[in-house]
ZAMARGU-4260 file (C-alpha; in steps of 0.2 Angstrom, whole numbers, plus 5000, padded with zeros to 4 digits):
<rodrens>
0) 5000/5000/5000 | 5014/5012/5004 | 5022/5010/4987 | 5005/5013/4979 | 5004/5029/4989
5) 5022/5034/4984 | 5018/5030/4966 | 5003/5041/4966 | 5012/5056/4974 | 5027/5054/4961
10) 5014/5054/4947 | 5004/5068/4953 | 5020/5078/4956 | 5026/5075/4938 | 5010/5081/4931
15) 5010/5096/4941 | 5028/5100/4937 | 5024/5097/4918 | 5011/5111/4919 | 5022/5122/4929
20) 5036/5121/4915 | 5026/5132/4904 | 5035/5148/4905 | 5027/5162/4916 | 5011/5152/4918
25) 5003/5154/4936 | 4988/5142/4939 | 4976/5148/4952 | 4974/5137/4967 | 4956/5144/4968
30) 4945/5150/4954 | 4943/5170/4954 | 4926/5178/4950 | 4925/5196/4944 | 4910/5207/4942
35) 4907/5218/4927 | 4921/5215/4916 | 4920/5227/4902 | 4931/5237/4890 | 4930/5245/4873
40) 4932/5240/4855 | 4940/5250/4841 | 4923/5259/4838 | 4922/5264/4857 | 4908/5252/4860
45) 4907/5243/4876 | 4911/5224/4876 | 4905/5215/4892 | 4913/5198/4895 | 4896/5190/4902
50) 4890/5190/4884 | 4904/5177/4880 | 4899/5164/4893 | 4902/5147/4887 | 4918/5153/4879
55) 4936/5150/4884 | 4942/5169/4886 | 4961/5175/4884 | 4963/5193/4889 | 4980/5199/4884
60) 4985/5216/4891 | 4998/5226/4881 | 5004/5242/4875 | 5013/5248/4860 | 5029/5254/4869
65) 5031/5237/4877 | 5045/5227/4869 | 5039/5210/4876 | 5021/5213/4870 | 5028/5216/4852
70) 5038/5200/4853 | 5023/5189/4859 | 5009/5197/4848 | 5013/5188/4832 | 5012/5171/4841
75) 4995/5176/4850 | 4989/5181/4832 | 4993/5163/4826 | 4985/5155/4842 | 4968/5161/4836
80) 4970/5150/4821 | 4971/5134/4831 | 4958/5121/4827 | 4960/5113/4844 | 4955/5130/4851
85) 4939/5133/4842 | 4930/5139/4857 | 4944/5151/4863 | 4940/5170/4861 | 4955/5181/4862
90) 4954/5200/4867 | 4971/5209/4866 | 4968/5224/4876 | 4978/5240/4875 | 4982/5247/4892
95) 4994/5260/4886 | 4981/5274/4884 | 4986/5276/4866 | 4976/5282/4851 | 4966/5269/4842
100) 4977/5274/4826 | 4993/5270/4835 | 4987/5254/4842 | 4980/5249/4824 | 4998/5254/4817
105) 5006/5243/4830 | 4995/5228/4823 | 4998/5232/4806 | 5018/5234/4808 | 5017/5216/4815
110) 5006/5209/4802 | 4992/5204/4815 | 4978/5198/4804 | 4967/5188/4815 | 4965/5199/4831
115) 4955/5215/4834 | 4961/5229/4845 | 4952/5233/4861 | 4955/5247/4874 | 4955/5247/4893
120) 4949/5264/4896 | 4950/5271/4909 | 4961/5256/4914 | 4948/5248/4925 | 4952/5230/4920
125) 4969/5232/4924 | 4965/5238/4942 | 4952/5224/4944 | 4965/5211/4939 | 4978/5219/4950
130) 4991/5219/4935 | 5009/5222/4940 | 5015/5224/4923 | 5013/5220/4905 | 5011/5209/4895
135) 5000/5199/4907 | 4987/5187/4900 | 4971/5182/4910 | 4963/5165/4906 | 4944/5164/4911
140) 4935/5147/4910 | 4918/5145/4901 | 4909/5151/4917 | 4920/5167/4918 | 4931/5162/4932
145) 4950/5166/4931 | 4959/5150/4932 | 4976/5155/4927 | 4987/5169/4921 | 5003/5172/4912
150) 5014/5186/4920 | 5026/5192/4907 | 5028/5186/4889 | 5026/5169/4881 | 5027/5161/4865
155) 5008/5156/4862 | 5014/5144/4849 | 5022/5133/4862 | 5015/5116/4859 | 5015/5111/4878
160) 5005/5127/4881 | 4992/5124/4867 | 4990/5106/4873 | 4987/5112/4891 | 4975/5126/4885
165) 4965/5113/4875 | 4960/5104/4891 | 4949/5119/4895 | 4942/5122/4878
</rodrens>
């Protein structure tokens, strides 16, 4: 019986370590619920995340002056094309308080073709989520609860990350 218990502990530790090997990924021990998660689209119309219940949500907070944001954005754009993540909705949200034109030019310069620009004005979401820097990515499950976040940049094309994220799709 002891051997069985030790075996189970070793297996569960290796699974946990496998998950934590994904760069900058922080998995919440408890799900976090937020009320009234709204932001603006490029037409200054309000988007409310409660309208996307049933979808896996990825909120990526970025700014045009952020070098790591610039580095990770093309892989985030490609993540939107993954068939295994067909229930994923990606919202790249600019928190730099920059003009719509500057944000769109940033996307055009990087040849971003799958994603739209969104804005956190007047930086209410960044405060609600307690962001300490950018880029930061918040992952919400189909019921709207935060289950993980990525603090710092990541290669969204990382196969281990895609496989892990597919479990929540």
